[in-house]
N, C-alpha and C positions, 0 to 999 in steps of 0.2 A: 362555138356558137356561129351559126350562119347569119348573114346580114344582107341588107339591100343597099349598102352604102355606095357601091360602084354605080348601081342603077340610078339612085337618087342624085348622085353627083352628076351623072351624064344628063339627067332630066333638067338640072339647074345649070348646065353648061359650065361646070367647074372642073378644074384640073385638081389633081391630088394636092398640088402646091397651094392652089387657091383655097381649097377646103382646109388644109392644114393651117394656113394663115388666119382664116376666120375662126378656127377653133383653138388657135394658140398652141399647136403641137407641131411636130416635125412631119414632113412629107413621108418619111419612113414609118411613122406611127400609122398614118392613114393607109399606106400600102399594107402594112401587117395586119390591120383590122380588116381590110377588104379581103385579104387572102385567108382570114380565119386563123392566123398565127398568133393573134393577140386580141384579147377581149378588153374593151375600153372600161375605164373606171365608171362608176355610176354617175359622177358629175359630168364626165365627157359624154356619156350616152344621153344625158338630159340636154347638153348643149347641142348635140346633133339633132335630137328630136325637135328642139326649139327652132334650130336653123331650117330644117326641112319641113317644119309645121306638121309633124307626124307624132303619133304615140310611139313610145319606145318599142312596144310590141309590134308595131308595123315595120320597124327597121331591123330589129334583132329577133332571131328565132332560136330559142334554146333547144338543144337536143342532147340527150344523154347518150354517150358512146356505150355500146354493148361491152360488157366485161369490166367496166369501170365501177368502182364503189361496190364491188361484190366480194 
């Protein structure tokens, strides 16, 4: 799942560590989400949306990889 976390974090002048602290997760979790290596839980996605005052759909973009689920 692609996301705009890095862009939104920069717009709000937050480091990965700052964002992690606000969301009560590790900096490594933020890094993994930004790189698309980890999809956040639904509660974490809602926290992010609330923090950035965006809809979840404005932050996360689901795409299905070709060849999966076939």
